[in-house]
KEKOLRO-825617 format. One record per residue (C-alpha): residue in three letters; y negated, x negated, z negated; residue number from 1. Coordinates in pm, whole numbers, plus 32768, in hexadecimal, padded with zeros to 4 digits. Layout:
BEGIN
REC rest   py   px   pz  nr
REC  ala    Y    X    Z NUM
...
***
This chain:
BEGIN
REC rest   py   px   pz  nr
REC  met 5228 ABAF 2B46   1
REC  thr 51E2 AD19 2ACC   2
REC  gly 5146 ADCA 2C01   3
REC  ser 5004 ADD0 2CD1   4
REC  val 4EC6 AE89 2CF3   5
REC  gly 4DDA AEA8 2E29   6
REC  leu 4C83 ADEE 2DED   7
REC  ala 4B72 AE2F 2EEA   8
REC  gly 4C5C AE33 300C   9
REC  cys 4D59 AD30 2FA9  10
REC  glu 4E8E AD28 2ED1  11
REC  trp 4E7E AC96 2D82  12
REC  leu 4FD8 AC31 2CE7  13
REC  gln 4FDD AC53 2B6F  14
REC  tyr 50C4 ABA7 2A5F  15
REC  asp 512C ABD5 28EE  16
REC  tyr 5006 AAEF 287C  17
REC  arg 5023 AA09 2754  18
REC  ala 4FCE A8AB 270B  19
REC  gly 512E A817 2735  20
REC  leu 5131 A854 28AF  21
REC  leu 504E A71E 28C5  22
REC  ala 50F5 A5E0 284D  23
REC  ala 503F A521 2747  24
REC  asp 50E8 A3D4 2774  25
REC  pro 506B A2C9 286D  26
REC  pro 5113 A2FC 29BD  27
REC  glu 521A A20A 2A27  28
REC  ser 51C4 A266 2B8D  29
REC  phe 5088 A318 2BC9  30
REC  thr 50A8 A411 2CDA  31
REC  met 5057 A582 2D02  32
REC  trp 51BA A5DB 2C95  33
REC  arg 5152 A577 2B39  34
REC  tyr 50CD A6C7 2B31  35
REC  arg 51F4 A792 2BA3  36
REC  gly 5202 A866 2A68  37
REC  leu 50C3 A926 2B0C  38
REC  leu 514D A903 2C77  39
REC  pro 523E AA01 2D06  40
REC  val 5358 A8EF 2D22  41
REC  pro 549D A961 2C7A  42
REC  asp 556F A86E 2BC2  43
REC  gly 5622 A757 2C72  44
REC  pro 55BF A613 2D21  45
REC  val 548A A60D 2E0D  46
REC  arg 5504 A5FD 2F6C  47
REC  tyr 53BB A59B 3016  48
REC  pro 53EA A429 3041  49
REC  val 527D A3A6 3043  50
REC  pro 51AA A363 2F11  51
REC  val 507E A43A 2F04  52
REC  gly 4F56 A44E 2E12  53
REC  gly 4F02 A377 2CE6  54
REC  thr 4DC6 A2FA 2D9E  55
REC  pro 4CC8 A234 2CF5  56
REC  leu 4B84 A2A8 2C3F  57
REC  leu 4A8D A19D 2C76  58
REC  pro 495E A142 2B95  59
REC  val 4892 A0D0 2CDB  60
REC  pro 4790 A000 2C12  61
REC  gly 46C1 9FC1 2D56  62
REC  leu 4699 A12C 2DA3  63
REC  arg 464B A166 2C2D  64
REC  gln 453A A06A 2C44  65
REC  ala 44A9 A0E8 2D94  66
REC  leu 44A0 A255 2D26  67
REC  gly 444C A231 2BB1  68
REC  thr 458A A2ED 2B56  69
REC  pro 464E A219 2A4D  70
REC  arg 476B A326 2A2D  71
REC  leu 47AF A33D 2BA1  72
REC  trp 491F A321 2C07  73
REC  val 49C2 A32E 2D61  74
REC  lys 4B1C A3CD 2D88  75
REC  asp 4BAD A305 2EB6  76
REC  glu 4C9E A3E5 2F6F  77
REC  thr 4C9E A2F4 3086  78
REC  arg 4DA6 A233 2FDF  79
REC  asn 4EB8 A350 3035  80
REC  pro 4FB0 A2F0 3140  81
REC  thr 4EE0 A366 326A  82
REC  ala 4D93 A324 31B8  83
REC  ser 4D46 A488 3163  84
REC  asn 4D67 A58F 305A  85
REC  lys 4E23 A65B 314B  86
REC  asp 4F60 A591 30F9  87
REC  arg 4F73 A660 2FA4  88
REC  ala 4F97 A7AA 3058  89
REC  thr 508F A710 316A  90
REC  ala 5170 A696 3048  91
REC  leu 5195 A7DC 2F8A  92
REC  val 51BB A8B1 30C4  93
REC  ile 52C8 A7CE 3151  94
REC  glu 5375 A7AD 3012  95
REC  asp 538A A925 3004  96
REC  gly 5401 A92D 316D  97
REC  leu 5514 A82B 311E  98
REC  arg 5594 A900 3007  99
REC  arg 559D AA34 30E0 100
REC  gly 5645 A978 3212 101
REC  val 5530 A9AC 32F9 102
REC  asp 552B A8B3 3424 103
REC  thr 53CD A8EB 34BF 104
REC  val 5279 A8CF 341F 105
REC  thr 5131 A943 34C3 106
REC  thr 4FC0 A940 347A 107
REC  ala 4E76 A94D 3528 108
REC  ser 4D78 A84C 34E6 109
REC  thr 4C28 A7A4 3524 110
REC  gly 4CE8 A65B 350A 111
REC  asn 4D44 A5D8 33C1 112
REC  ala 4E3F A6EF 3356 113
REC  ala 4EE2 A6CD 3497 114
REC  val 4F13 A550 347F 115
REC  ser 4F8F A580 331B 116
REC  thr 5082 A691 337F 117
REC  ala 510D A5BC 34A8 118
REC  val 5138 A47D 33CC 119
REC  gly 51D9 A557 32B4 120
REC  ala 52BD A615 339A 121
REC  ala 5332 A4C6 343D 122
REC  ala 537B A43A 32E1 123
REC  ala 5446 A572 3274 124
REC  gly 5500 A59B 33BE 125
REC  leu 545B A6D4 3427 126
REC  arg 53B5 A738 357D 127
REC  ala 5247 A767 3575 128
REC  val 5192 A846 365F 129
REC  ile 5011 A817 3644 130
REC  phe 4F0E A8F9 36D5 131
REC  val 4DAA A86B 370E 132
REC  ser 4C7B A8C0 37D0 133
REC  pro 4C1F A7D7 3910 134
REC  ser 4B02 A73F 3837 135
REC  cys 4BFB A69F 3742 136
REC  arg 4BAF A52A 3744 137
REC  pro 4CA9 A47E 383A 138
REC  glu 4CF4 A363 3742 139
REC  lys 4D78 A477 364C 140
REC  val 4E3D A51F 375F 141
REC  ala 4ED7 A3C9 37B3 142
REC  arg 4F43 A397 364D 143
REC  met 4FE7 A4F3 364C 144
REC  ala 50A1 A4AA 3782 145
REC  gln 5103 A357 3712 146
REC  ala 5198 A3EA 35DC 147
REC  gly 527C A4C2 36BB 148
REC  ala 51C7 A614 36AC 149
REC  trp 5189 A707 37CB 150
REC  val 500E A733 37D8 151
REC  leu 4FA2 A873 3885 152
REC  gln 4E39 A895 38EB 153
REC  val 4DAF A9ED 38EB 154
REC  pro 4C7E AA1C 39DD 155
REC  glu 4BE6 AB23 3906 156
REC  gly 4B9F AA3A 37E7 157
REC  tyr 4BFA AA0D 3677 158
REC  ala 4BFC AB6B 3603 159
REC  ala 4CE1 ABCD 3724 160
REC  ala 4DC8 AA99 36D1 161
REC  val 4DF0 AB27 356C 162
REC  asp 4E41 AC7B 35E8 163
REC  leu 4F4B AC09 36E7 164
REC  ser 4FE4 AB0D 35E1 165
REC  arg 5001 AC34 34F3 166
REC  ala 5099 AD19 35F6 167
REC  ala 519B AC03 366E 168
REC  ala 51F3 ABC9 34F3 169
REC  arg 5240 AD41 34D7 170
REC  ala 52F8 AD63 3633 171
REC  phe 53D5 AC36 3618 172
REC  gly 540D AC14 34A4 173
REC  trp 533D AAD4 3476 174
REC  leu 52B4 AA4C 332E 175
REC  asp 513D AAB7 332F 176
REC  arg 506E A99E 32A7 177
REC  asn 4F18 AA28 3305 178
REC  thr 4E0A A9D2 320B 179
REC  gly 4D9C AB06 3130 180
REC  val 4EB4 ABDA 31BC 181
REC  asn 4FE3 AB48 3103 182
REC  pro 4F99 AB55 2F9D 183
REC  val 5055 AA1F 2F59 184
REC  thr 4F43 A95D 3002 185
REC  leu 4E5F A9BC 2EEF 186
REC  glu 4F5A A962 2DDA 187
REC  ala 4F8C A800 2E5D 188
REC  lys 4E02 A7BF 2E92 189
REC  lys 4DB4 A82F 2D24 190
REC  thr 4E7F A6F6 2C9D 191
REC  val 4D36 A643 2CE4 192
REC  ala 4C99 A6FB 2BCC 193
REC  phe 4DBA A695 2AE9 194
REC  glu 4D90 A52E 2B4E 195
REC  val 4C1C A51B 2B24 196
REC  trp 4C49 A5AE 29C4 197
REC  glu 4D53 A4B0 295C 198
REC  gln 4C87 A398 29FB 199
REC  leu 4B54 A3EF 2939 200
REC  gly 4C25 A3D9 27F9 201
REC  arg 4C88 A54C 27FD 202
REC  val 4B20 A5BA 281B 203
REC  val 4A8E A6A7 291D 204
REC  pro 4963 A622 29EA 205
REC  asp 4819 A6E7 29F0 206
REC  val 4804 A703 2B66 207
REC  val 4904 A6D8 2C91 208
REC  val 4874 A6B5 2DEB 209
REC  ala 4962 A6EF 2F1F 210
REC  pro 4940 A72C 3088 211
REC  val 4999 A880 3108 212
REC  gly 4A25 A8FA 325A 213
REC  asp 4B3A AA0B 3231 214
REC  gly 4B16 AA0A 30AC 215
REC  pro 4C56 A9AD 3005 216
REC  thr 4BE5 A85F 2F7C 217
REC  leu 4AD3 A8F0 2EB3 218
REC  val 4B88 AA29 2E5B 219
REC  ala 4CAD A951 2DDE 220
REC  leu 4BC5 A88F 2D10 221
REC  asp 4B5C A9C0 2C63 222
REC  lys 4CC5 AA38 2C25 223
REC  gly 4D3C A8E8 2B9B 224
REC  phe 4C08 A8E0 2A99 225
REC  ala 4C46 AA3A 2A41 226
REC  glu 4DB6 A9FB 2A04 227
REC  leu 4D59 A8E4 290F 228
REC  val 4C8C A9E9 2849 229
REC  asp 4DB0 AAE3 2863 230
REC  cys 4E8E A9D2 27D1 231
REC  gly 4DA8 A998 26B6 232
REC  leu 4D64 A840 2729 233
REC  ala 4BED A86D 278B 234
REC  thr 4AE6 A95B 271B 235
REC  arg 4A19 A97B 2850 236
REC  arg 4A23 A935 29D3 237
REC  pro 4922 A85D 2A87 238
REC  arg 4814 A8D4 2B66 239
REC  leu 488D A8BA 2CDA 240
REC  val 47B4 A853 2DE5 241
REC  gly 4829 A888 2F53 242
REC  val 479F A7CE 307B 243
REC  gln 478F A833 31EC 244
REC  ala 46F9 A793 331E 245
REC  ala 45A5 A828 3370 246
REC  arg 4624 A863 34C8 247
REC  cys 4740 A936 344D 248
REC  gln 46E7 A9D7 331D 249
REC  pro 4770 AB3E 3308 250
REC  leu 47B7 AB41 3193 251
REC  val 4666 AAA5 3141 252
REC  arg 45BD ABB8 31FC 253
REC  ala 4694 ACC6 3156 254
REC  trp 4640 AC2F 3005 255
REC  gln 44DE AC3B 3048 256
REC  gly 44F5 AD99 30CD 257
REC  arg 4457 AD60 321B 258
REC  pro 44D3 AD42 337F 259
REC  ala 4509 ABEB 3420 260
REC  gly 4407 AB78 3509 261
REC  ser 4412 AACF 3652 262
REC  gly 44FD A99E 3656 263
REC  glu 4581 A9F3 34F7 264
REC  leu 46D4 AA6B 3567 265
REC  asp 4748 A975 366F 266
REC  pro 4884 A8B8 3600 267
REC  gly 4871 A7D1 3732 268
REC  ala 470F A754 36BF 269
REC  thr 4770 A699 3592 270
REC  ala 4824 A553 3549 271
REC  ala 48C7 A5F8 3426 272
REC  asp 49DC A6A4 34E3 273
REC  gly 4AAF A6C5 33C4 274
REC  ile 49D4 A7C9 3318 275
REC  ala 4940 A861 3467 276
REC  val 49E3 A9BC 3441 277
REC  leu 4953 AAFB 34C1 278
REC  arg 4A3D ABE2 341C 279
REC  pro 4A90 AB4A 32BE 280
REC  ala 4BF6 ABBD 325B 281
REC  ile 4B9D AC1B 30FF 282
REC  gly 4A1B AC25 3114 283
REC  asp 49FA AD44 3011 284
REC  ala 4ABE AC80 2F0C 285
REC  val 49DD AB51 2F43 286
REC  leu 48AC AC28 2F00 287
REC  asp 4949 ACC1 2DD0 288
REC  ala 49B3 AB76 2D3D 289
REC  val 485A AAC8 2D68 290
REC  gly 47B9 AC15 2CD8 291
REC  arg 4891 AC2A 2BA0 292
REC  thr 486A AAAF 2B4B 293
REC  gly 46F8 AAB2 2B79 294
REC  gly 4709 A9C1 2C98 295
REC  glu 4667 A9A8 2DEE 296
REC  leu 46A2 A99B 2F5B 297
REC  val 45C3 A8AC 3031 298
REC  ala 45B2 A843 31A5 299
REC  val 457B A6D5 3203 300
REC  gly 44FC A63E 335C 301
REC  glu 459D A554 3431 302
REC  asp 44C0 A43C 33C2 303
REC  asp 4518 A47F 325B 304
REC  leu 468D A47C 32A5 305
REC  arg 466D A312 335B 306
REC  arg 45B8 A287 3237 307
REC  ala 46CB A314 3153 308
REC  val 47C5 A26F 3223 309
REC  asp 470E A12D 3203 310
REC  gly 46BF A153 30A0 311
REC  leu 482D A190 303F 312
REC  ala 4899 A05C 30F3 313
REC  ala 477E 9F70 307F 314
REC  arg 4752 9FDF 2F0A 315
REC  ala 48AD A06A 2EBE 316
REC  gly 49A8 9FA8 2FA7 317
REC  val 4A22 A0FD 301F 318
REC  gly 4A54 A14D 3192 319
REC  ala 4A1C A2AD 31EA 320
REC  glu 49DD A38B 331F 321
REC  pro 48AB A45E 3321 322
REC  ala 4969 A596 32A8 323
REC  gly 49F5 A4B7 3190 324
REC  ala 48A5 A432 313B 325
REC  ala 47FF A57D 313A 326
REC  ala 480F A582 2FAE 327
REC  leu 4725 A455 2F8C 328
REC  ala 462B A4F4 3083 329
REC  gly 464D A645 2FB3 330
REC  leu 4613 A58A 2E76 331
REC  glu 44DB A4F9 2EE2 332
REC  ala 4452 A64F 2F58 333
REC  val 44A6 A6ED 2DFC 334
REC  leu 441D A5C4 2D32 335
REC  ala 42CE A5E2 2DF5 336
REC  thr 42B1 A760 2DB7 337
REC  gly 4328 A72B 2C43 338
REC  ala 4455 A80D 2C53 339
REC  val 451D A6E8 2BD1 340
REC  asp 4494 A606 2ACC 341
REC  arg 44B8 A47D 2B05 342
REC  leu 4547 A451 29A3 343
REC  glu 4658 A552 29C0 344
REC  thr 47D1 A4E0 2A08 345
REC  thr 47F0 A52E 2B77 346
REC  val 4921 A4F5 2C47 347
REC  leu 4914 A4D5 2DD7 348
REC  leu 4A3B A52D 2E93 349
REC  val 4A63 A452 2FB6 350
REC  thr 4B67 A513 308E 351
REC  gly 4BC0 A43A 31A9 352
REC  arg 4B94 A301 326D 353
REC  gly 4C03 A396 33B4 354
REC  gly 4CA2 A236 3432 355
REC  ala 4CAA A212 35AC 356
REC  gly 4E03 A196 3632 357
REC  pro 4E55 A122 378B 358
REC  ala 4EF6 A22B 3870 359
REC  ala 5063 A201 3862 360
REC  pro 5117 A1A9 39AA 361
REC  gly 51A5 A2E7 3A30 362
REC  gly 50EC A3BF 393A 363
REC  pro 501F A496 3A33 364
REC  asp 5153 A53C 3AB4 365
REC  arg 5165 A5E9 395E 366
REC  val 5005 A66E 3990 367
REC  leu 4FF7 A7B3 3A40 368
REC  val 4F0B A8C8 3A88 369
REC  thr 4F73 AA31 3A1A 370
REC  asp 4EDD AB7D 39D6 371
REC  ser 4FEA AC74 398A 372
REC  leu 513A AC8D 38CC 373
REC  gly 51EE ACA1 3A12 374
REC  ala 514B AB62 3A83 375
REC  val 51AE AAC0 3935 376
REC  glu 5310 AB2A 395A 377
REC  arg 5323 AAA9 3ABF 378
REC  ala 527F A958 3A65 379
REC  leu 536C A914 394C 380
REC  ser 54B1 A9A5 39EA 381
REC  gly 55CD A8A5 39A3 382
REC  ser 54F3 A7CE 38CC 383
REC  arg 5538 A77C 3756 384
***
């Protein structure tokens, strides 16, 4: 790694780019650590104990036939340990923390990143302190508590949960895993781009469609494909299409240059809770990436999301929650407008399955309500 630059409000780590940083030989074990030459991981064994990445790129013949898209692929991130692409960021953040001797990791989340952090911390022997809004789905809260995390519900909502998690990390010396804040989260998520390129025979697709909430998933894709160009392994980047729920679409409205209408900024009104973010952490970087690649931002309705969940299950054999299935709904929207041609090589990123788990016995005593640093300190006094 050679340094970093600021990019539209987020930090972008840079490397001494060359082709040899990406291995050319077939992998013995296909995980995200295959790309450690382009990750901020010093020499030595990887300490994070759970395999992450190396998820399949599926040819989905049923979807291809239904949509008339013979070059359509689905990148199935639900095959990660907690059924979400969040596991990539969790793995790299905790790997960094283990090397620095940190004993507590924190994040705020609408759900999947929190579950990933709780499970990853348990596997690595760290304490996890998770901040969520009261609207976080109960089954996800149960999974966090089951993994031994402390779950702190912040009455003011998700944005306040992010602010309190970050303040706690600074005050108590915790590892900050908050998405779009810790640049390591982008570094981990960009490995999806490297995998897609390898799985397509070291070829860049024409279009990649991804759900967008806080923004790091799409921005990381842009960074990954840009680094393939910088290494001399590709000559172009794909167009990026970001998808938001019509009931919570701050970035779509910013892209279109017009204020949101009634009912378009209500995170509690959409089933796609994983992308229902009113204040995207790196929204400016999303707008920049979509604009530079000649892409598009689109909003999809609740019926579209439900059909996408059903379509992925019935025609691709992929289980997805509404936020994870948003890419399929978005693809149908841009096919209808002609922004994407049906004959282009297009990759849909299915980001998560959600996966409801039973509430753990004794789990609720690890779920507390708090609204200040003092309350956090009192709640966790004496805990590990």
